[in-house]
C-alpha positions as CSV (number, residue, x, y, z in Angstrom):
1,M,-52.0,-67.6,4.3
2,P,-51.5,-65.8,1.1
3,V,-54.7,-65.0,-0.8
4,Q,-54.7,-64.0,-4.5
5,L,-57.7,-61.7,-5.1
6,L,-58.1,-61.0,-8.8
7,Q,-59.8,-58.1,-10.4
8,S,-62.1,-59.4,-13.1
9,T,-65.7,-60.3,-13.7
10,F,-67.5,-62.4,-11.1
11,E,-69.2,-65.7,-12.0
12,D,-72.5,-66.5,-10.3
13,P,-72.1,-64.1,-7.3
14,C,-75.6,-65.0,-6.0
15,R,-74.6,-68.6,-5.3
16,A,-71.4,-67.4,-3.5
17,F,-73.4,-65.1,-1.3
18,D,-76.0,-67.8,-0.6
19,F,-73.2,-69.9,0.9
20,S,-71.8,-66.9,2.7
21,D,-75.2,-66.1,4.2
22,L,-75.6,-69.7,5.2
23,G,-72.2,-69.5,6.9
24,D,-73.4,-66.5,8.9
25,A,-76.6,-68.3,9.9
26,E,-74.7,-71.5,10.9
27,L,-72.2,-69.5,12.9
28,Q,-74.8,-67.8,14.9
29,K,-76.7,-71.0,15.4
30,G,-73.6,-72.4,17.0
31,D,-72.6,-74.8,14.3
32,A,-69.0,-73.6,13.8
33,A,-68.2,-76.6,11.6
34,G,-71.1,-75.9,9.3
35,A,-70.3,-72.2,9.2
36,L,-66.7,-72.6,8.1
37,A,-67.7,-75.3,5.6
38,A,-70.3,-72.8,4.1
39,F,-67.7,-70.0,3.9
40,N,-65.2,-72.4,2.2
41,A,-67.9,-73.4,-0.2
42,A,-68.6,-69.8,-1.0
43,L,-65.0,-69.2,-1.8
44,E,-64.9,-72.3,-4.0
45,V,-67.7,-70.8,-6.0
46,E,-66.2,-67.4,-6.2
47,P,-62.8,-66.9,-4.6
48,R,-62.2,-63.4,-6.0
49,W,-64.9,-61.6,-4.1
50,P,-63.3,-59.8,-1.1
51,V,-66.3,-59.4,1.1
52,I,-66.6,-63.2,1.4
53,W,-63.1,-63.4,2.8
54,L,-64.2,-60.7,5.2
55,H,-67.2,-62.8,6.3
56,R,-65.0,-65.7,7.0
57,A,-62.5,-63.5,8.8
58,Q,-65.4,-62.2,11.0
59,G,-66.5,-65.8,11.6
60,K,-63.1,-66.9,12.7
61,L,-62.8,-63.8,14.9
62,E,-66.1,-64.5,16.7
63,H,-65.2,-68.2,17.2
64,G,-61.8,-67.5,18.5
65,D,-59.5,-68.3,15.6
66,F,-57.8,-65.0,15.9
67,Q,-54.7,-65.9,13.8
68,G,-56.9,-67.1,11.0
69,A,-59.0,-63.9,11.2
70,I,-56.0,-61.7,11.1
71,E,-54.6,-63.5,8.0
72,D,-57.9,-63.4,6.1
73,A,-58.6,-59.7,7.0
74,S,-55.0,-58.6,6.3
75,A,-54.9,-60.3,2.9
76,T,-58.2,-58.8,2.0
77,L,-57.1,-55.2,2.9
78,E,-53.9,-55.7,1.1
79,H,-55.5,-56.6,-2.2
80,L,-58.3,-54.1,-1.8
81,C,-55.7,-51.3,-1.7
82,K,-53.8,-52.8,-4.7
83,S,-56.9,-53.1,-6.8
84,K,-58.1,-49.6,-5.8
85,W,-61.6,-50.8,-5.0
86,G,-62.4,-47.9,-2.7
87,F,-66.1,-48.8,-2.3
88,W,-65.0,-52.2,-0.8
89,V,-62.9,-50.5,1.8
90,T,-66.0,-48.5,2.7
91,A,-68.1,-51.6,2.9
92,W,-65.5,-53.3,5.1
93,A,-65.5,-50.3,7.4
94,I,-69.3,-50.5,7.7
95,L,-69.0,-54.2,8.4
96,S,-66.4,-53.7,11.1
97,T,-68.6,-51.0,12.7
98,A,-71.7,-53.2,12.6
99,S,-69.8,-56.1,14.1
100,A,-68.4,-54.0,16.9
101,N,-71.9,-52.9,17.9
102,H,-73.8,-56.1,17.3
103,P,-75.0,-58.0,20.4
104,A,-73.1,-61.0,19.4
105,F,-69.8,-59.1,19.5
106,D,-68.7,-56.8,22.3
107,P,-65.9,-54.4,21.2
108,G,-64.7,-54.3,24.8
109,E,-63.6,-57.9,24.4
110,K,-60.9,-56.8,22.0
111,Q,-59.0,-55.5,25.0
112,V,-58.9,-58.7,27.0
113,N,-56.3,-61.5,26.6
114,K,-57.6,-64.4,24.6
115,E,-54.4,-66.3,23.9
116,H,-54.4,-70.1,23.7
117,I,-54.2,-71.9,27.1
118,G,-54.0,-75.6,26.7
119,D,-52.1,-78.5,25.2
120,G,-51.5,-77.1,21.7
121,L,-54.8,-77.8,19.9
122,T,-56.9,-74.7,19.4
123,L,-60.6,-74.3,18.5
124,A,-59.6,-74.1,14.9
125,D,-58.2,-77.6,15.1
126,D,-61.6,-79.1,16.2
127,P,-62.4,-82.0,13.7
128,E,-65.9,-80.8,13.4
129,F,-64.7,-77.9,11.3
130,A,-64.1,-80.3,8.4
131,K,-67.8,-81.1,8.0
132,K,-69.8,-79.7,5.1
133,P,-73.5,-79.1,5.9
134,E,-76.2,-80.8,3.9
135,A,-77.7,-77.3,3.4
136,A,-74.7,-76.3,1.4
137,Y,-75.4,-79.1,-1.1
138,A,-79.0,-78.0,-1.3
139,L,-78.1,-74.4,-2.1
140,E,-75.7,-75.7,-4.7
141,D,-78.3,-77.8,-6.5
142,P,-81.8,-76.8,-5.2
143,A,-83.7,-78.6,-8.0
144,C,-81.5,-81.8,-7.4
145,E,-80.7,-81.9,-11.1
146,E,-77.4,-83.7,-10.4
147,A,-79.1,-86.4,-8.2
148,P,-80.1,-89.4,-10.2
149,G,-83.8,-89.7,-10.7
150,W,-84.8,-86.7,-8.5
151,S,-85.2,-84.1,-11.2
152,E,-87.7,-86.3,-13.1
153,Y,-89.5,-87.1,-9.8
154,R,-89.7,-83.4,-9.0
155,S,-91.4,-82.6,-12.3
156,Q,-94.0,-85.3,-11.8
157,L,-94.6,-84.2,-8.2
158,M,-95.1,-80.6,-9.0
159,A,-97.5,-81.4,-11.9
160,L,-99.6,-83.5,-9.5
161,V,-99.6,-81.0,-6.7
162,A,-101.1,-78.4,-9.1
163,I,-104.0,-80.8,-9.7
164,E,-104.6,-82.8,-6.5
165,W,-102.1,-82.9,-3.6
166,Q,-103.4,-86.3,-2.5
167,D,-102.1,-87.8,-5.8
168,A,-98.8,-86.1,-5.2
169,A,-98.7,-87.7,-1.7
170,A,-99.3,-91.1,-3.3
171,L,-96.5,-90.5,-5.8
172,A,-94.2,-89.5,-2.9
173,Y,-95.0,-92.7,-1.1
174,E,-94.3,-94.9,-4.2
175,W,-91.1,-93.0,-4.8
176,M,-89.8,-93.4,-1.3
177,N,-90.7,-97.1,-1.3
178,S,-89.0,-97.7,-4.6
179,R,-85.8,-96.1,-3.3
180,G,-85.9,-98.0,-0.1
181,M,-86.2,-94.8,1.9
182,M,-88.4,-96.3,4.6
183,K,-85.0,-97.4,6.0
184,T,-83.4,-94.5,7.9
185,K,-79.9,-95.1,6.7
186,I,-81.0,-95.0,3.0
187,M,-83.1,-91.9,3.6
188,D,-80.1,-90.2,5.2
189,D,-78.0,-91.1,2.1
190,E,-80.7,-89.8,-0.2
191,A,-80.9,-86.5,1.8
192,K,-77.2,-85.9,1.2
193,H,-78.0,-85.8,-2.6
194,C,-81.5,-84.2,-2.5
195,L,-82.4,-82.8,0.9
196,P,-85.3,-80.6,-0.2
197,G,-86.8,-83.6,-2.1
198,V,-86.7,-85.8,0.9
199,V,-88.3,-83.1,3.1
200,A,-91.0,-82.3,0.5
201,S,-91.9,-86.0,0.2
202,L,-92.1,-86.5,3.9
203,H,-94.2,-83.4,4.3
204,L,-96.7,-84.7,1.8
205,L,-96.9,-88.1,3.7
206,V,-97.3,-86.3,7.0
207,R,-100.2,-84.3,5.6
208,F,-101.8,-87.3,4.1
209,S,-101.5,-89.3,7.4
210,L,-103.0,-86.5,9.4
211,E,-105.8,-85.2,7.0
212,E,-106.7,-88.4,5.0
213,D,-105.8,-91.4,7.2
214,G,-106.4,-89.7,10.5
215,S,-103.3,-91.4,11.9
216,W,-101.7,-89.1,14.4
217,E,-99.0,-91.6,15.2
218,S,-97.9,-92.0,11.6
219,A,-97.9,-88.2,11.1
220,V,-95.8,-87.8,14.2
221,Y,-93.3,-90.4,13.2
222,M,-92.6,-88.8,9.8
223,T,-92.6,-85.3,11.3
224,R,-89.8,-86.4,13.5
225,C,-87.8,-87.4,10.4
226,L,-88.8,-84.3,8.5
227,S,-87.9,-81.9,11.3
228,G,-84.5,-83.5,11.7
229,Y,-83.6,-82.7,8.1
230,A,-85.3,-79.3,8.0
231,S,-83.4,-78.2,11.2
232,S,-80.2,-78.0,9.2
233,M,-81.5,-75.0,7.1
234,H,-82.3,-71.5,8.1
235,P,-86.0,-70.8,7.4
236,D,-85.2,-68.1,4.8
237,K,-82.7,-70.4,3.0
238,F,-85.1,-73.3,3.1
239,D,-87.9,-71.3,1.4
240,Q,-85.3,-70.0,-1.1
241,I,-84.3,-73.6,-1.9
242,T,-87.9,-74.7,-2.4
243,A,-88.7,-71.3,-4.1
244,N,-91.5,-70.8,-1.6
245,G,-93.1,-74.1,-2.6
246,T,-92.9,-73.6,-6.4
247,R,-89.8,-75.7,-6.9
248,W,-90.6,-78.3,-4.2
249,P,-94.1,-78.5,-2.7
250,V,-93.3,-77.4,0.9
251,T,-92.6,-74.2,2.8
252,V,-91.4,-73.4,6.3
253,A,-94.9,-72.0,7.2
254,E,-96.5,-75.3,6.2
255,M,-94.1,-77.4,8.3
256,D,-94.6,-75.1,11.2
257,S,-98.4,-75.4,10.8
258,I,-98.2,-79.2,10.8
259,R,-96.2,-79.2,14.1
260,R,-98.7,-77.0,15.8
261,R,-101.7,-79.1,14.5
262,L,-100.1,-82.3,15.8
263,A,-99.4,-80.7,19.2
264,V,-103.0,-79.4,19.5
265,A,-104.5,-82.7,18.3
266,S,-102.6,-84.5,21.1
267,A,-103.9,-82.5,24.0
268,N,-106.4,-85.0,25.4
269,R,-104.9,-88.2,24.1
270,T,-104.8,-91.2,26.4
271,T,-103.8,-94.1,24.2
272,T,-101.3,-94.8,21.5
273,S,-100.1,-97.8,19.6
274,W,-96.5,-97.0,20.0
275,K,-94.4,-99.2,22.2
276,N,-90.8,-99.0,23.5
277,E,-88.2,-101.8,23.4
278,A,-89.6,-103.3,26.6
279,G,-93.1,-103.6,25.0
280,E,-94.5,-100.8,27.2
281,S,-97.1,-98.6,25.6
282,Y,-96.8,-94.9,25.6
283,V,-99.8,-92.8,26.4
284,G,-100.7,-89.2,26.5
285,N,-100.0,-86.1,24.5
286,A,-97.0,-84.9,22.4
287,F,-95.0,-84.9,25.6
288,T,-96.3,-88.2,26.8
289,M,-98.4,-86.4,29.5
290,M,-102.1,-86.9,30.3
291,G,-104.6,-84.6,31.9
292,T,-104.7,-86.8,35.0
293,D,-100.9,-86.7,35.5
294,E,-100.0,-84.6,38.6
295,V,-98.1,-81.3,38.4
296,E,-97.8,-81.5,42.2
297,P,-99.4,-83.8,44.8
298,G,-103.1,-83.7,44.4
299,I,-103.1,-81.2,41.4
300,S,-103.7,-82.7,38.0
301,M,-102.2,-81.3,34.8
302,K,-105.7,-80.4,33.5
303,N,-106.7,-78.5,36.6
304,S,-103.3,-76.9,37.4
305,V,-103.7,-73.7,35.4
306,R,-105.7,-72.7,32.3
307,V,-103.6,-71.3,29.4
308,Y,-104.9,-69.7,26.2
309,V,-102.3,-69.8,23.4
310,Y,-102.5,-67.1,20.7
311,D,-102.8,-68.6,17.2
312,V,-99.8,-67.8,15.0
313,E,-102.1,-67.7,12.0
314,D,-104.2,-64.8,13.5
315,Y,-101.3,-62.3,13.6
316,F,-98.9,-61.5,10.8
317,E,-96.3,-60.5,13.4
318,L,-96.3,-63.9,15.0
319,R,-95.9,-65.5,11.5
320,V,-92.5,-63.7,11.5
321,L,-91.6,-64.0,15.2
322,A,-92.6,-67.6,15.6
323,R,-91.3,-69.0,12.4
324,G,-89.0,-72.0,11.8
325,A,-89.8,-74.3,14.7
326,S,-87.7,-77.2,13.3
327,F,-84.7,-74.9,12.9
328,C,-85.0,-73.2,16.3
329,R,-85.9,-76.2,18.5
330,E,-82.5,-77.8,18.9
331,N,-80.2,-74.9,20.1
332,Q,-79.8,-73.7,23.6
333,W,-82.8,-71.5,23.1
334,G,-84.9,-74.4,21.9
335,F,-87.3,-74.1,24.9
336,E,-88.9,-71.2,23.0
337,V,-90.3,-73.7,20.6
338,G,-90.7,-76.3,23.4
339,L,-92.9,-74.1,25.6
340,H,-95.0,-73.1,22.6
341,E,-95.7,-76.7,21.7
342,W,-96.0,-77.7,25.4
343,F,-98.9,-75.3,25.9
344,L,-100.5,-76.2,22.6
345,A,-100.4,-79.9,23.6
346,C,-101.2,-79.3,27.3
347,P,-104.5,-80.6,28.7
348,C,-104.5,-77.3,30.5
349,R,-104.9,-75.3,27.3
350,T,-108.2,-73.6,26.9
351,E,-109.8,-71.8,23.9
352,D,-112.1,-69.8,26.2
353,P,-110.4,-66.6,27.1
354,L,-112.8,-66.0,30.0
355,E,-111.5,-69.2,31.8
356,A,-107.9,-68.6,31.1
357,D,-105.4,-67.9,33.9
358,F,-102.7,-66.9,31.4
359,F,-102.3,-66.0,27.8
360,F,-99.2,-67.4,26.1
361,V,-97.6,-65.3,23.3
362,P,-95.3,-67.5,21.2
363,H,-92.1,-66.3,19.5
364,Y,-88.6,-67.5,18.8
365,T,-86.7,-64.3,19.0
366,A,-83.6,-65.6,20.9
367,C,-83.1,-68.0,18.0
368,H,-83.8,-65.5,15.2
369,L,-81.8,-62.5,16.6
370,N,-78.8,-64.8,17.2
371,V,-78.9,-66.0,13.6
372,E,-79.8,-62.5,12.3
373,T,-83.0,-63.5,10.6
374,F,-84.1,-59.9,11.4
375,S,-82.7,-57.0,13.2
376,E,-83.4,-55.9,16.8
377,E,-85.1,-52.8,15.4
378,D,-87.4,-54.9,13.2
379,S,-88.2,-57.2,16.2
380,D,-89.1,-54.2,18.4
381,A,-91.4,-52.8,15.7
382,L,-93.1,-56.2,15.3
383,F,-93.7,-56.5,19.0
384,Q,-95.0,-52.9,19.2
385,S,-97.5,-53.7,16.5
386,L,-98.4,-57.1,18.0
387,V,-99.1,-55.9,21.5
388,G,-101.5,-53.3,20.2
389,R,-103.5,-56.0,18.4
390,L,-103.5,-58.9,20.9
391,Q,-107.2,-59.5,21.4
392,H,-107.1,-60.3,25.2
393,F,-104.3,-58.0,26.2
394,P,-106.5,-55.0,27.3
395,R,-108.3,-57.0,30.1
396,S,-105.3,-56.8,32.4
397,L,-103.0,-54.6,30.3
398,G,-100.9,-57.7,29.9
399,R,-100.6,-58.7,33.5
400,D,-101.8,-62.2,32.7
401,H,-99.8,-62.6,29.5
402,L,-96.7,-64.9,29.2
403,F,-93.7,-64.0,27.1
404,V,-90.5,-66.2,26.8
405,W,-87.2,-64.4,26.6
406,G,-84.4,-66.9,26.0
407,G,-81.2,-65.0,25.1
408,G,-78.5,-63.5,27.2
409,F,-79.9,-60.1,26.0
410,G,-83.2,-60.9,27.8
411,V,-86.2,-58.9,26.7
412,D,-84.1,-55.8,25.8
413,G,-82.8,-57.5,22.6
414,P,-86.0,-58.4,20.9
415,F,-88.3,-55.7,22.5
416,R,-86.2,-52.7,23.4
417,S,-89.3,-50.6,24.2
418,W,-90.9,-53.2,26.3
419,R,-91.2,-51.0,29.4
420,R,-93.8,-48.9,27.5
421,Y,-95.9,-51.8,26.4
422,I,-95.6,-55.0,28.6
423,E,-93.9,-54.0,31.8
424,D,-96.5,-55.9,33.8
425,A,-96.5,-59.1,31.8
426,I,-95.0,-62.3,33.2
427,F,-91.6,-63.2,31.6
428,L,-90.3,-66.7,31.4
429,M,-86.6,-66.0,31.0
430,T,-83.1,-67.4,31.5
431,E,-81.4,-64.0,32.1
432,T,-81.5,-62.2,35.5
433,E,-79.0,-59.6,34.8
434,L,-77.3,-57.4,32.2
435,W,-75.9,-58.0,28.7
436,N,-72.4,-56.7,28.2
437,P,-72.9,-55.1,24.7
438,Y,-75.8,-53.0,26.0
439,K,-73.6,-50.7,27.9
440,Q,-76.3,-48.0,28.5
441,I,-78.9,-50.5,29.9
442,T,-78.2,-50.8,33.7
443,T,-81.6,-52.1,34.9
444,P,-82.3,-55.8,34.3
445,G,-85.5,-56.9,32.6
446,F,-86.0,-59.7,35.1
447,S,-88.2,-59.1,38.1
448,A,-88.1,-61.7,40.9
449,W,-91.6,-60.8,42.1
450,K,-93.5,-61.5,38.9
451,D,-91.2,-63.4,36.5
452,V,-90.2,-67.1,36.2
453,L,-86.5,-68.0,36.0
454,I,-86.1,-71.0,33.7
455,P,-83.1,-73.2,32.6
456,G,-81.5,-73.1,29.2
457,R,-81.8,-76.1,27.0
458,I,-79.2,-78.8,26.9
459,S,-79.4,-81.9,24.7
460,L,-80.2,-85.4,26.0
461,A,-76.7,-86.4,24.8
462,E,-75.3,-84.0,27.4
463,V,-77.8,-85.2,30.0
464,R,-76.5,-88.8,29.4
465,W,-73.0,-87.7,30.3
466,A,-74.1,-88.8,33.8
467,K,-74.2,-92.4,32.7
468,S,-70.5,-92.5,31.9
469,A,-69.3,-90.0,34.6
470,P,-66.2,-91.4,36.3
471,T,-66.0,-91.7,40.1
472,E,-62.3,-90.7,40.3
473,R,-61.5,-87.2,39.3
474,Q,-58.1,-86.0,38.1
475,Y,-58.6,-82.3,38.8
476,L,-60.0,-80.2,41.7
477,A,-61.8,-77.8,39.4
478,D,-62.5,-77.0,35.7
479,F,-63.1,-74.0,33.5
480,V,-63.0,-73.9,29.7
481,G,-64.1,-70.7,28.1
482,W,-63.2,-67.2,26.9
483,N,-62.0,-64.2,28.8
484,R,-64.9,-61.8,29.3
485,P,-65.0,-58.4,31.0
486,L,-67.8,-57.4,33.4
487,H,-70.6,-55.1,32.3
488,N,-69.9,-51.4,32.4
489,A,-72.4,-51.0,35.4
490,Q,-70.2,-53.5,37.3
491,G,-66.9,-51.7,36.5
492,G,-66.3,-53.0,33.0
493,M,-62.7,-53.3,32.0
494,S,-61.5,-51.6,35.2
495,A,-63.1,-54.3,37.5
496,S,-61.8,-57.7,38.4
497,S,-63.6,-60.2,36.1
498,P,-63.9,-63.8,37.5
499,R,-62.8,-65.1,34.1
500,V,-59.6,-63.1,34.2
501,A,-58.8,-64.4,37.7
502,L,-59.5,-68.0,36.6
503,L,-57.4,-67.9,33.5
504,A,-54.6,-66.4,35.6
505,M,-54.6,-69.6,37.8
506,A,-54.2,-71.9,34.8
507,H,-50.7,-72.9,36.0
508,E,-52.2,-74.6,39.2
509,P,-51.5,-78.3,38.8
510,D,-54.9,-79.4,40.2
511,L,-56.9,-77.1,37.9
512,H,-58.1,-77.8,34.4
513,I,-58.2,-74.2,33.0
514,R,-58.3,-73.8,29.2
515,Q,-59.0,-71.2,26.6
516,D,-59.1,-71.4,22.8
517,V,-59.4,-75.2,22.7
518,P,-61.5,-77.8,20.8
519,Y,-65.1,-78.0,21.9
520,M,-64.8,-81.5,23.5
521,E,-62.2,-80.2,25.9
522,A,-65.1,-78.7,27.9
523,A,-66.7,-82.1,28.4
524,R,-63.4,-83.7,29.1
525,G,-62.6,-81.1,31.8
526,A,-66.1,-81.3,33.5
527,L,-66.0,-85.1,33.6
528,S,-62.4,-85.0,35.1
529,S,-63.1,-82.5,37.8
530,K,-64.8,-82.4,41.2
531,F,-65.9,-78.8,40.9
532,C,-66.8,-76.7,37.8
533,F,-66.4,-73.0,37.8
534,V,-69.4,-71.1,36.3
535,P,-68.3,-67.5,36.0
536,R,-70.2,-64.6,34.6
537,G,-69.7,-64.2,30.8
538,K,-71.4,-61.7,28.5
539,S,-74.3,-61.9,30.8
540,A,-75.4,-63.8,33.9
541,W,-76.8,-67.1,32.6
542,S,-74.8,-69.8,31.0
543,S,-75.8,-73.3,29.7
544,R,-72.5,-74.3,31.3
545,F,-74.2,-74.4,34.7
546,F,-76.8,-77.0,33.6
547,R,-74.3,-79.1,31.5
548,V,-71.8,-79.6,34.4
549,L,-74.5,-81.0,36.7
550,F,-74.8,-84.0,34.4
551,A,-71.0,-84.5,34.4
552,D,-71.3,-85.1,38.2
553,C,-69.4,-81.9,38.7
554,V,-70.4,-79.6,41.6
555,P,-70.9,-76.1,40.2
556,V,-69.1,-73.1,41.7
557,L,-71.2,-70.1,40.7
558,L,-69.1,-67.0,40.3
559,N,-71.9,-64.5,39.5
560,D,-73.3,-62.3,42.2
561,F,-76.6,-61.6,40.4
562,Y,-77.7,-65.0,39.1
563,E,-79.4,-67.8,41.0
564,P,-80.3,-71.3,39.7
565,P,-83.8,-71.7,38.5
566,F,-86.7,-73.3,40.5
567,G,-85.4,-72.2,43.9
568,E,-89.1,-72.1,44.8
569,I,-89.3,-75.9,44.4
570,F,-86.0,-77.0,45.9
571,D,-82.9,-75.4,47.5
572,P,-80.0,-75.2,45.0
573,S,-77.6,-73.9,47.8
574,S,-77.5,-77.5,49.0
575,F,-75.4,-78.5,45.9
576,V,-74.0,-75.2,44.6
577,V,-71.0,-73.3,45.8
578,R,-71.4,-69.5,45.5
579,W,-68.5,-67.2,45.8
580,P,-68.2,-63.4,45.3
581,M,-67.3,-63.0,41.6
582,Q,-64.7,-60.2,42.2
583,R,-62.8,-62.1,44.9
584,V,-61.7,-65.1,42.9
585,G,-58.3,-66.3,43.9
586,H,-56.3,-68.6,46.1
587,E,-58.7,-68.2,49.0
588,L,-61.4,-69.8,46.8
589,L,-59.1,-72.7,45.8
590,E,-58.1,-73.4,49.4
591,T,-61.7,-73.4,50.4
592,L,-62.5,-76.0,47.7
593,R,-59.4,-78.1,48.6
594,K,-60.6,-78.3,52.2
595,V,-64.0,-79.8,51.3
596,T,-64.0,-83.3,52.8
597,P,-64.8,-86.4,50.7
598,E,-67.9,-86.9,52.8
599,A,-69.1,-83.4,52.3
600,Y,-68.4,-83.6,48.6
601,E,-70.3,-86.8,48.2
602,K,-73.3,-85.4,50.0
603,M,-73.4,-82.4,47.7
604,L,-73.0,-84.7,44.7
605,G,-76.0,-86.7,45.9
606,R,-78.1,-83.6,46.0
607,V,-76.9,-82.7,42.5
608,R,-78.2,-86.1,41.2
609,S,-81.5,-85.7,43.1
610,Q,-82.4,-82.3,41.7
611,R,-80.7,-81.8,38.3
612,C,-83.4,-83.4,36.2
613,W,-85.7,-80.4,37.0
614,Y,-83.5,-78.7,34.4
615,V,-84.2,-81.1,31.5
616,W,-86.6,-79.9,28.8
617,I,-88.3,-83.2,27.7
618,P,-88.4,-83.5,23.9
619,S,-91.8,-83.9,22.2
620,V,-92.7,-87.0,20.2
621,M,-92.1,-84.8,17.1
622,D,-88.4,-84.6,17.9
623,H,-85.8,-87.2,17.3
624,E,-84.5,-87.1,20.9
625,Q,-87.9,-88.7,22.0
626,I,-86.5,-92.0,20.6
627,D,-84.0,-92.1,23.5
628,I,-86.8,-91.6,26.0
629,Q,-88.9,-94.4,24.4
630,K,-85.8,-96.7,24.6
631,G,-85.5,-95.8,28.3
632,K,-82.1,-94.1,27.9
633,L,-83.1,-91.2,30.2
634,D,-84.4,-93.5,32.9
635,G,-81.0,-94.3,34.4
636,V,-80.2,-90.6,34.9
637,C,-83.7,-89.2,35.5
638,P,-85.9,-92.0,36.7
639,L,-88.6,-89.5,37.7
640,W,-88.4,-87.5,34.5
641,K,-92.2,-87.4,34.0
642,T,-92.7,-85.5,37.3
643,Q,-89.3,-83.8,37.6
644,N,-88.5,-81.8,34.4
645,A,-88.4,-78.2,33.3
646,F,-91.9,-78.1,31.9
647,I,-93.4,-79.3,35.2
648,G,-91.2,-76.8,37.1
649,V,-92.7,-74.0,34.9
650,M,-96.3,-75.3,35.6
651,R,-95.7,-75.4,39.3
652,L,-94.4,-71.8,39.4
653,L,-97.2,-70.5,37.2
654,R,-99.7,-71.8,39.7
655,T,-98.2,-69.4,42.3
656,R,-98.7,-66.5,39.9
657,R,-102.4,-67.2,39.2
658,R,-104.8,-64.4,40.1
659,A,-108.6,-64.7,40.7
660,S,-108.9,-61.1,39.4
661,H,-107.6,-60.0,36.0
662,W,-107.2,-56.4,36.8
663,P,-104.2,-54.4,35.6
664,S,-101.2,-53.8,37.9
665,L,-100.8,-51.2,40.7
666,G,-101.5,-47.7,39.6
667,K,-103.6,-48.9,36.6
668,A,-106.5,-50.7,38.3
669,F,-109.6,-48.6,38.8
670,H,-113.2,-49.8,38.8
671,V,-116.7,-48.9,39.9
672,P,-119.9,-51.0,40.1
673,D,-122.4,-51.0,37.3
674,E,-126.2,-51.0,37.7
675,V,-126.2,-54.7,38.9
676,G,-123.1,-54.3,41.1
677,E,-120.5,-55.8,38.7
678,A,-117.1,-54.1,38.5
679,V,-116.4,-52.0,35.4
680,Q,-112.9,-50.8,34.7
681,L,-111.9,-47.1,34.6
682,D,-108.7,-45.6,33.1
683,E,-106.3,-43.3,34.9
684,Q,-108.6,-40.3,34.0
685,A,-111.6,-42.0,35.7
686,R,-113.2,-42.7,32.3
687,F,-114.8,-46.0,31.4
688,R,-112.3,-48.2,29.6
689,T,-113.8,-49.1,26.2
690,D,-111.2,-51.9,25.6
691,S,-112.0,-54.0,28.7
692,P,-114.1,-57.1,28.4
693,E,-116.5,-55.7,31.1
694,S,-117.2,-52.6,29.1
């Protein structure tokens, strides 16, 4: 692909870089289509800036379009040399070095074979890549000056907000009614022309419903719409588009605050006017739960555990770490937001620290580090500062504090120095093992004796695969994915990777093995196969394990140091095949081929009976809740209210409650005071001045 890079002045470089930055964010969020659309938009604005071509080259590289990456990067280098822009060559070298060392890109993977294995179509051919994100339009025209009527409306709205926000809300209501935006399709069409205007208008209506009308249901309904639109924009970009509330009267912090307030207000709800299609009323909190609902037989939600949730507004660190709930809630790490809002809405929540079993510390770092909102170094510094200021941390030195770590990099990515600060805290995490790019870290952050292993988030659309899963299967087994080496501690490039072995068997006629193919090939393969290989990738955990269960595909776990979550509640070995990851070959295939139809159906029955424990139920503030109200989950998960990931977490937390709140072994020392009550001492036998008993 020849590229002509001209040496001349650059027009509007900020806009071009806005699109380029958006592309980086969309890429890391997992929206490859949006990422490439943003990069293309950047080049339309300013096609002569070499670094934008480099960003797109890097994007193509990380998503497997190797030929496209080579063409973009080669053309860039060629023209850089011709134009004698030496400083750009230096910038490119820095970019390459940073990419090679960033957690999202393991330089060791350059050495493994990633050639196309399939029927001709590659990942770059996926039709989703043609899509242009709504956020790109918003960056292009943030004031909506090109959208008919919106510019005048914005001027009136901002004038009223400066005087009385309630009057601005009234104007927003009149405006949306006059445009017919109470109909979802029309609102969607308007959002394509003025996304920030639609979000700002909805935000004002949500606030009015909550603060003036006192209508929780109305506020929730509009928040669901608002969050759907806001989720398409990175928090930094959103605040840039609204000019931190001075161009449009809404900020990310305000939207986050509304979601938290709605969750808190729902904690003890028992009635609601909402009804589903069958005319049945929904009751309970933001997750349709009530305090009397049982976590396990005889144990009510309210009396299961008592959880204190740290208020984001009280800590500047949390205002950074737990920012952008709408943006972060829908990806595979969305349970970071989900668990935060679950505990805010839970009848088990307490505002009295003395009766709390646990203290929940909210943050969305798996989301933010993957989209590069801030660096790992910044994240580590924020956590160091935060832990020193958490009001109730000293009582047990964190032993009763809950932290969620959702990424493949576990706790080491966001809080590299955690062993010095929170080694005794309870971690709710997806990762049991090691992250390939961290070659020097050889001890996992997960501890089976204190931590809780949780599932990754999959969408309800993926859960509903089960409703259309065919009975007859074309293939014995499936794997669609990229070649990955093992971690250095496991032998690295010199060891036998299960993915290398699987890709080497792609010629087997009864296997569906693919690499560098469109996204939907993964769903097609899982739905067409009896068994689904789940090999170790960059780390131990993979959302693949949870997805294939809902394709009625029996998982074959090829990872020696990972186990399915919630083994304390049910036995996953009854429906999972486990095989040594460095012994993948024909012996494994022959073993699978010998599984009788009767044995296979028995395993599949167990899959269906237990898989719904891995579903994170959406809150009523999220669009997916509509599917639950319409009963679309009932056919797959008829017991979803009592068998879901949130309930699984609650049951396991009950096993980690302690009557005492002393620090961990080697740190717990105490003597009686004058009335016989225990008073804590430190390691030097001095009275601890930071303990509640002091």
